[in-house]
N, C-alpha and C positions, 0 to 999 in steps of 0.2 A: 658490316664491312666499313661503311663510311664513318661510323662512330669510332672505329679502331684506327683507321688509316687515312681518314679525310679523303681528299681528292688525289692522293698520290697514286692510287690504282683506280682505273676506270672500271666500273662494275655495271652490269646490266642483268637484271633479274628476269629469268625466262622459265617458263614451264612447258610441259608437253601440250597442255591445253590452256586456253585463256578464258574459258567460259565460267570460271568459278570466281566468286567473290573472295576477297581476303578473309580468312577465317577469324572470327571474333576472339577466339581464345589465343590465336597467334598475335593479334593486335594487343590484347591485354598483357601477355607475358613479355612482349618486346617493350611495351610502354613502361614496364617496371624498371627497365634498364635505360630508359630515355630514348628509345628507338621508336619513331613514329611510323606506323604502317597503315594507319587508317586511310590515307590518301593514295596508298600504293596501288598501282594498276597492274593486274595480271596480263602478261603477254606471252605469246608462244614463239617458237622459232619461225613459224610461217609468218606471223605478224612482223617480226623483225625484218625478214626479207622483203615483205610487201612495203614496209615503211622505209626501205632503202638502207637499212643498217647492214653494212658489209661485214659478214662473218669472218672474212679473211683478215680483218683488222684486230681480231682477238687472239690472245696467246693461250688462253686456258678456259675450259668449260668445266665447272664443278657440278657434278650430278648428285642428287640426294636420294634418288630412287632408281631401281633397275630400269623402269620404263624411261625415265629421263636419260639414263646412260645409253640405252639402245637408240633413242631418238638423236641424241647428240652425236654418237658415233656415225649414224647414218648421214646427218647433216655435215659433219666435218670430214667425211672421207675425201673430199676434194680440196681440203685446206690443210695446211700444216698447223694444226691446233691441238694442243694437249688436252686430253679428256681424263679427268679424275673422278672416281666414284667414291663418295664419302657415305658409307652406310650409317644412317641415323634412324632412330626410332620414329616410326610414323604414328603420331599421337591421335590421329583421327579415329574416333570410335572407342578409344580407351577410357577407362574410368567411369564410375557411376557417380553422378553428382558433380556440381561445378568445381569444387575444390580438388577432387580426384582428377578431373579433366585438366585443370590448370597445372597440376603437378606433372602430368604427362607432357604437356606442352613446354613447361619449364625445363624438363629433362632434355627434350629435343633442342630447345634454344641453347642450353648449356653445352650440349654435344657439338653443335655447329660452332659456337664461339670457341670452344677448345680446339676444334679442327682448324679454324682460321688462325688462331695463335700458333699452333704447331706448324702450319704451312707458311705463314707470312711473317712470323716473328712478333715481337712485342709491339704494342700500340705505339703510334707516333704521337708526338705533341701536336694537337690541332689547335691553331689560333682561332679564337672566337671572333666573328666579324664585329667591328665597332658599330655602335648604334648612335 
């Protein structure tokens, strides 16, 4: 999202659980597009609330699984926040061998990217910081 739209849209990545490490295959296929996930930290809705992140400050929650959609609808029932479900392939457990697994993860990555472009429009020109 940040690669496509910079900081014009505030984004927070949240999952149903936070006890999982970021998947190595997800890191690898995102790195192919210049997206760095290796330092990404998983967080849950509960974590966000514990850390003082006010859910009422968000306009939209995008869910990529039925479980996350149920959880988001439960958390947002007290707030005026749109919840969208974007069904995408769950690549975990698919494919035999490294290359087949990577192909499944690429398919999911590409589905998410296409949905971002459909929902938010073409990428914006992001100025690189001067060094």
